[in-house]
C-alpha positions in Angstrom: 0.1 -0.2 0.1 1.5 3.2 -1.1 1.1 6.4 1.3 -0.7 9.6 0.2 -0.8 13.1 1.6 -3.6 15.6 0.5 -2.8 19.3 0.7 -5.4 22.0 0.2 -6.5 25.1 2.2 -10.2 24.3 1.6 -11.4 21.9 4.5 -14.0 20.4 2.2 -11.6 19.3 -0.3 -9.6 17.4 2.4 -12.6 15.6 3.5 -14.3 15.0 0.1 -11.2 13.6 -1.6 -11.1 10.9 1.1 -14.7 9.9 0.3 -15.0 10.4 -3.6 -13.0 7.1 -4.5 -12.0 4.0 -3.1 -8.4 4.6 -2.3 -7.6 1.2 -1.4 -8.6 -0.2 -4.7 -5.8 1.9 -6.1 -3.3 0.4 -3.8 -3.3 3.9 -2.0 -3.8 5.1 1.6 -4.2 8.5 2.8 -2.1 8.8 5.9 -1.7 12.6 6.2 -3.5 16.0 5.2 -2.2 19.7 5.6 -3.7 22.9 5.0 -0.8 24.6 3.3 2.6 24.0 1.8 4.5 24.9 5.0 2.4 22.4 7.1 2.9 19.8 4.3 6.6 20.1 4.2 7.0 19.8 7.9 4.7 16.8 8.0 6.7 15.2 5.0 10.1 15.6 7.0 8.4 13.7 10.0 7.0 10.9 7.9 7.7 11.0 4.1 4.9 9.7 1.7 5.0 8.4 -1.7 2.4 10.5 -3.4 1.3 14.2 -2.6 -1.9 15.6 -4.1 -1.7 19.4 -3.7 -3.6 22.7 -4.4 -1.4 25.0 -6.5 -2.5 28.2 -4.6 -2.5 28.3 -0.8 -1.3 30.7 2.0 2.0 30.7 3.4 3.4 28.3 1.0 2.1 27.5 -2.4 1.8 24.1 -4.1 4.6 25.2 -6.7 7.0 26.3 -3.6 6.0 23.0 -2.0 6.9 20.9 -5.0 10.4 22.6 -5.3 11.1 21.8 -1.7 10.1 18.2 -2.0 12.5 17.6 -4.9 15.3 18.0 -2.6 14.1 15.0 -0.6 16.1 11.7 -0.5 12.9 10.1 -2.4 10.8 12.9 -3.8 7.3 11.9 -4.0 5.0 11.8 -7.1 3.0 15.0 -7.1 -0.4 15.6 -8.7 -1.8 19.3 -8.7 -5.3 20.3 -8.1 -6.4 23.9 -9.8 -9.4 25.9 -10.5 -10.3 26.8 -14.2 -8.6 30.1 -13.9 -5.3 28.8 -12.8 -3.9 26.9 -15.9 -0.7 29.2 -15.8 -0.1 27.6 -12.3 -0.5 24.1 -13.5 1.9 24.5 -16.6 4.5 25.6 -14.1 3.6 22.7 -11.8 4.1 20.2 -14.9 7.4 22.1 -15.8 8.6 21.3 -12.2 7.8 17.6 -12.5 4.1 17.0 -11.5 2.7 13.7 -12.8 -0.6 15.1 -13.8 -3.3 17.6 -12.6 -7.1 17.7 -11.6 -9.4 20.6 -12.1 -11.6 21.6 -9.1 -14.4 20.3 -8.7 -13.0 17.0 -8.6 -14.5 14.5 -10.9 -14.6 10.9 -9.3 -13.9 9.3 -12.8 -11.0 11.5 -13.6 -9.6 10.9 -10.2 -9.8 7.2 -10.7 -7.8 7.5 -14.0 -5.0 9.7 -12.5 -4.7 7.4 -9.3 -4.3 4.4 -11.6 -1.5 6.2 -13.3 0.0 7.2 -10.2 -0.3 3.6 -8.7 1.3 2.2 -11.9 4.4 4.8 -11.5 4.9 4.0 -7.9 4.9 0.4 -8.6 7.6 0.6 -11.4 9.6 2.8 -9.0 9.4 0.2 -6.3 10.8 -2.3 -8.7 13.5 0.0 -9.8 14.5 1.0 -6.3 14.5 -2.6 -5.2 16.9 -3.3 -8.0 19.1 -0.5 -7.2 19.1 -1.1 -3.5 19.9 -4.9 -4.2 22.9 -3.7 -6.5 24.1 -1.2 -3.8 24.1 -3.7 -1.0 25.7 -6.5 -3.0 28.4 -4.2 -4.2 28.9 -2.6 -0.9 29.5 -6.0 0.6 32.1 -6.9 -2.0 33.6 -3.4 -1.7 34.5 -4.1 2.1 35.7 -7.5 1.2 38.1 -5.7 -1.3 36.6 -7.7 -4.2 35.8 -4.9 -6.5 37.9 -3.7 -9.5 38.7 0.2 -9.8 36.0 0.6 -12.4 33.5 -1.1 -10.4 34.3 1.0 -7.3 33.8 4.2 -9.4 30.5 2.9 -10.5 29.4 2.0 -6.9 30.3 5.5 -5.5 28.6 7.1 -8.6 25.3 5.2 -7.8 25.6 5.9 -4.1 26.1 9.6 -4.8 29.5 9.4 -2.9 32.2 12.0 -4.0 35.2 9.8 -5.3 37.7 12.4 -3.7 35.9 11.7 -0.2 38.3 10.6 2.5 36.3 10.0 5.6 34.9 6.4 5.9 33.8 4.7 9.0 32.3 1.2 9.4 29.2 1.1 11.7 28.1 -2.3 12.9 24.5 -2.4 14.1 24.1 -5.8 15.9 21.3 -8.0 16.8 19.1 -6.1 14.4 15.4 -7.0 13.9 14.1 -4.2 11.7 16.4 -4.1 8.7 13.8 -2.1 6.7 13.5 0.7 9.1 17.4 1.0 9.3 17.6 1.0 5.5 15.2 3.9 5.4 17.0 5.9 8.1 20.1 5.5 5.9 18.4 6.6 2.9 16.9 9.6 4.5 20.4 10.7 5.5 21.8 9.9 1.9 24.1 7.2 3.3 23.6 4.4 0.6 26.6 2.2 1.4 25.2 -0.5 3.6 24.4 -4.3 3.5 22.8 -6.8 6.2 24.6 -9.9 7.2 22.7 -12.4 9.5 21.7 -10.4 12.5 24.2 -7.4 11.7 23.4 -4.3 9.6 26.7 -2.9 8.2 27.0 0.6 7.4 30.0 2.3 5.4 29.3 6.0 6.9 30.7 8.5 4.6 31.4 11.8 6.6 33.0 13.4 9.5 33.1 12.0 13.2 30.7 14.7 14.0 28.2 13.7 11.3 28.7 10.1 12.5 27.8 10.9 16.0 24.7 12.7 14.9 23.6 10.0 12.6 24.1 7.2 15.5 22.1 9.5 18.1 19.3 9.8 15.4 19.3 6.0 15.1 18.9 5.7 18.9 16.3 8.7 19.1 14.1 6.6 16.6 14.4 3.4 18.5 16.1 1.6 15.8 18.9 0.7 18.2 17.1 -0.3 21.4 16.6 -3.4 23.6 19.1 -6.0 22.9 20.4 -4.1 19.7 23.7 -2.2 20.0 26.1 -0.3 17.8 30.0 -0.8 17.6 32.0 1.5 15.3 35.5 0.9 13.8 38.1 3.4 13.3 37.7 6.2 10.6 39.9 5.5 7.4 40.8 7.5 4.4 41.1 4.9 1.9 38.4 2.4 0.6 40.8 -0.4 0.8 40.9 0.2 4.7 37.2 -0.3 5.1 37.9 -4.1 6.1 40.1 -3.0 9.0 37.5 -0.7 10.1 35.0 -3.6 9.8 37.1 -5.9 11.7 37.6 -3.4 14.7 33.7 -2.9 14.7 33.0 -6.6 14.9 35.8 -7.4 17.3 34.1 -4.7 19.6 30.9 -6.5 19.0 32.2 -9.7 20.2 33.6 -8.0 23.1 30.5 -6.4 24.0 28.7 -9.7 24.0 31.2 -11.3 25.9 30.9 -8.7 28.6 27.2 -8.8 28.5 27.3 -12.3 29.7 28.7 -11.1 32.9 25.7 -10.0 35.3 27.7 -7.1 36.9 28.2 -5.6 33.3 24.4 -5.5 32.9 23.8 -3.2 35.6 25.4 0.2 36.8 27.1 2.6 34.5 29.4 0.0 32.5 26.6 -0.9 29.9 25.8 2.8 29.3 29.5 3.7 28.9 29.9 0.9 26.5 27.2 2.0 24.3 28.5 5.5 24.1 31.7 4.4 22.8 30.3 5.1 19.4 30.7 8.8 20.0 34.5 8.6 20.6 37.0 8.8 17.8 38.7 5.5 17.4 42.5 5.1 18.1 44.0 3.8 15.0 46.3 0.6 15.4 47.8 0.7 12.0 51.3 2.1 13.4 51.1 -0.6 15.8 50.4 -3.2 13.3 53.4 -2.2 11.1 55.6 -2.2 14.1 54.3 -5.8 14.6 55.0 -6.7 11.2 58.6 -5.4 11.4 59.1 -7.4 14.8 59.9 -4.0 16.4 58.9 -4.7 20.0 60.5 -1.5 21.4 58.4 0.6 19.0 55.4 -1.4 20.0 55.9 -0.7 23.6 56.3 3.2 22.9 53.2 3.3 20.6 51.3 1.5 23.3 52.3 4.0 26.0 51.4 6.8 23.6 48.0 5.4 23.2 47.4 5.3 26.8 48.7 8.8 27.4 46.2 9.9 24.8 43.5 8.3 26.5 44.3 9.6 29.7 44.5 13.2 28.4 41.2 12.7 26.7 39.6 11.6 30.0 37.7 8.8 28.0 35.3 6.5 29.7 36.9 3.4 31.5 35.1 1.1 29.3 36.6 2.5 26.2 40.1 2.4 27.7 39.5 -1.4 28.1 38.3 -1.7 24.5 41.6 -0.4 23.3 43.4 -2.6 25.6 41.5 -5.6 24.2 42.2 -4.4 20.5 46.0 -4.6 21.2 45.4 -8.1 22.6 43.4 -8.9 19.5 46.2 -7.8 17.3 48.8 -9.7 19.0 46.6 -12.8 19.3 46.4 -12.9 15.4 50.2 -13.4 15.3 50.8 -15.5 18.4 49.4 -18.9 19.2 48.0 -18.1 22.8 46.4 -21.0 24.5 42.9 -20.4 25.8 44.2 -20.3 29.4 46.7 -17.8 28.5 44.1 -15.6 26.7 41.7 -15.7 29.5 44.4 -14.8 32.0 45.4 -11.8 29.8 41.7 -10.8 29.3 41.1 -11.0 33.3 44.1 -8.8 33.7 42.6 -6.1 31.3 39.0 -6.4 32.9 40.1 -6.1 36.4 42.7 -3.3 36.2 41.5 -0.8 38.8 43.1 2.1 37.2 44.4 3.3 33.6 47.9 3.1 35.0 47.7 -0.4 36.0 45.9 -1.3 32.7 48.7 0.4 30.8 51.1 -1.7 32.5 49.3 -4.8 32.0 49.2 -4.2 28.2 52.7 -3.3 27.9 53.5 -6.6 29.7 51.6 -8.5 27.2 53.4 -6.6 24.5 56.8 -7.1 26.1 56.2 -11.0 26.3 54.9 -11.3 22.8 56.5 -14.2 21.1 55.2 -14.9 17.3 54.9 -18.3 16.4 54.4 -19.8 13.2 51.7 -22.7 12.6 52.0 -24.8 9.6 48.8 -26.6 10.3 45.4 -26.0 12.0 45.3 -26.4 15.6 43.0 -28.8 17.3 40.6 -26.3 18.3 40.3 -25.0 14.7 40.1 -28.6 13.2 37.0 -29.4 15.6 35.3 -26.0 14.5 35.8 -27.0 10.8 34.6 -30.7 11.5 31.3 -29.3 13.1 30.7 -27.1 10.2 31.1 -29.8 7.6 28.8 -32.1 9.5 26.3 -29.5 10.9 26.2 -26.6 8.5 22.3 -27.2 7.8 21.9 -26.2 11.6 21.5 -22.7 12.8 25.2 -22.6 13.7 26.8 -19.4 15.5 30.4 -19.1 16.8 29.1 -18.6 20.2 27.3 -21.9 20.1 30.3 -23.7 18.7 32.7 -22.0 21.3 30.3 -23.0 24.0 30.3 -26.5 22.9 34.1 -26.6 22.9 34.3 -24.7 26.3 36.2 -21.9 24.8 36.0 -18.3 24.9 33.9 -17.1 21.7 36.1 -14.0 21.1 39.2 -16.2 21.5 38.0 -18.9 19.1 36.9 -16.4 16.5 40.3 -14.7 16.7 42.0 -18.0 16.5 39.8 -19.3 13.5 40.4 -16.1 11.5 44.2 -16.2 12.1 44.6 -19.8 10.9 41.8 -20.2 8.2 42.2 -16.4 7.0 38.5 -15.9 7.2 35.7 -15.3 9.7 33.7 -18.0 11.0 30.4 -16.7 9.3 32.0 -16.3 6.0 33.7 -19.8 6.2 30.1 -21.2 7.0 28.5 -19.2 4.0 31.2 -20.5 1.8 30.6 -24.1 2.8 26.9 -23.9 2.5 27.1 -22.3 -1.0 29.6 -25.1 -2.1 26.9 -27.6 -1.2 24.3 -25.6 -2.9 26.2 -25.6 -6.1 26.5 -29.3 -5.9 22.8 -29.9 -5.5 22.0 -27.2 -8.3 24.1 -29.3 -10.7 23.1 -32.7 -9.7 19.6 -32.5 -8.4 16.1 -31.3 -9.6 15.4 -29.8 -6.1 13.8 -26.3 -6.4 15.9 -23.3 -5.4 13.7 -22.4 -2.6 14.3 -26.1 -1.2 17.8 -26.1 -1.5 18.1 -23.0 0.3 16.3 -24.7 3.2 18.3 -27.9 3.1 21.7 -26.0 3.3 20.7 -24.0 6.3 19.2 -20.9 5.0 15.5 -20.0 6.5 15.4 -16.9 4.2 15.8 -17.6 0.6 16.4 -14.0 -0.2 19.4 -14.2 2.0 20.4 -17.4 0.0 20.2 -15.6 -3.2 22.4 -12.7 -2.0 24.9 -14.8 -0.6 25.0 -17.3 -3.7 25.5 -14.2 -6.1 28.0 -12.3 -4.0 30.2 -15.5 -3.8 29.6 -16.8 -7.3 28.7 -13.5 -9.0 25.8 -15.2 -10.9 22.3 -16.2 -9.4 21.4 -19.8 -8.6 19.2 -20.1 -11.5 22.1 -19.0 -13.9 24.4 -21.3 -12.2 22.1 -24.3 -12.6 21.6 -23.5 -16.3 25.5 -23.3 -17.0 26.0 -26.4 -15.0 23.5 -28.2 -17.1 24.6 -26.7 -20.4 21.7 -24.9 -21.1 21.4 -21.7 -23.2 21.3 -18.2 -21.0 18.2 -16.0 -21.0 
């Protein structure tokens, strides 16, 4: 059902229009009315509509002025204008400004029916076009973050998303345990943030803009109750190159894992800790790029110097204790990707970070971890990672999650996620998706099962999510893959 606003300074027109035809038969619903353009513009900003039917001459703001203002909306509505017999010059201007059609007062029911049929047809076509564009943007944004796009594809994506190719401020936002993807998508579109995609229970946004803009954006999501209840936001560091988005995403997702780890502890759920943690999105992230380079060069002395510099900055900026612990954890995360910590050693280090009573004690705990760092090469998968791979291979049809697997193996889920990524060079969720798609390809090529049944049989309860993942990994649809595998002509 498409939404409609009627704007007219005549009360009888507002009332009569609602009764003169059956709006639902046209797939339309009147959700708002206004007495002038100024009221209509304010109402539209609060609740955008698909179709506006407006008088051309009204006090305070005319229908023509309203049309011009609506053209600047992220999704401008279709407009039909109303006029009297003596106002055709206004109608010509309205058509010039992009009005779809016009109606002459008094309104004839048959004429209104015809115009509404035409409006519904255009709205349906727009919906299909928008859905195709949104699908393209989501699919390509996910590939952008995974560094799977060519230079030409990146330029095409940025153009489609209305992003200045010279822009140099990008930050990955991870909205976790999300239930209303559509509302988040609409919120992004209202703010002209079109680089986003959904992944299981996460909604990933590649935010384009300054940290101040980002903070305002997240505050709006919270005010609109889009991030509430179990949902929470984590934010990666701001980066200046699109090739660094993967690092920003990794930081955001690591912080999400850490949040969920802490949330399992009852003291964390009460008091100020959780509030402080959720406010971490407002704090500019400390980049660990220099630390990673020093680690890559095996420069332990520089790693210690950089660690102390990070804590000096945190102390000077008087950030919340919970955020200081985040930074400490991220340093541990970087180190654990290069050293084979045992689960017991990892837990001991995590406890030292968690229980440090002051920033000074926390700094010394992290410095000690850095000083005792010993990189180790692992030619084969460790026992824990082999067990994870076995579980995926045998139970990929089930609703598997890293936390569930970690609990079965009596391991810390954050630790297991880091260990898996370090050895397999991909995340648990991506490995699971890849394995499922491999099974789907086998079934598409060698069975007559319907695509929706195959999706269910490999563990996808949502066929749309299966289609998206299949196309992302294989670059063609399941239907196209089956035709190719069977040697059938395309199209």
